[in-house]
C-alpha positions as CSV (number, residue, x, y, z in Angstrom):
1,M,-31.1,377.8,123.6
2,K,-34.6,376.8,124.6
3,E,-36.1,379.7,122.6
4,R,-34.2,378.7,119.5
5,L,-35.4,375.1,119.8
6,Y,-39.0,376.3,120.2
7,Q,-38.6,378.5,117.1
8,T,-37.3,375.5,115.1
9,G,-40.2,373.4,116.3
10,V,-42.7,376.0,115.1
11,L,-41.0,376.3,111.7
12,L,-41.0,372.5,111.3
13,L,-44.7,372.3,112.2
14,L,-45.6,375.1,109.7
15,L,-43.4,373.4,107.0
16,H,-45.1,370.0,107.7
17,F,-48.6,371.6,107.5
18,F,-47.7,373.4,104.3
19,L,-46.3,370.2,102.6
20,R,-49.4,368.3,103.6
21,L,-51.6,371.0,102.1
22,I,-49.7,370.9,98.8
23,L,-49.9,367.1,98.8
24,W,-53.7,367.2,99.5
25,N,-54.2,369.7,96.7
26,S,-52.2,367.5,94.3
27,V,-54.2,364.4,95.2
28,M,-57.5,366.4,94.7
29,M,-56.4,367.6,91.3
30,L,-55.4,364.1,90.2
31,K,-58.8,362.8,91.3
32,G,-60.6,365.6,89.6
33,T,-59.2,364.8,86.2
């Protein structure tokens, strides 16, 4: 159970980082134009 929770935490962290990266790129593109 603990291992599963850890895996879920890592996945959420990666997802959060990925979403922030996409958001940052979108903001930069909007500022660029």
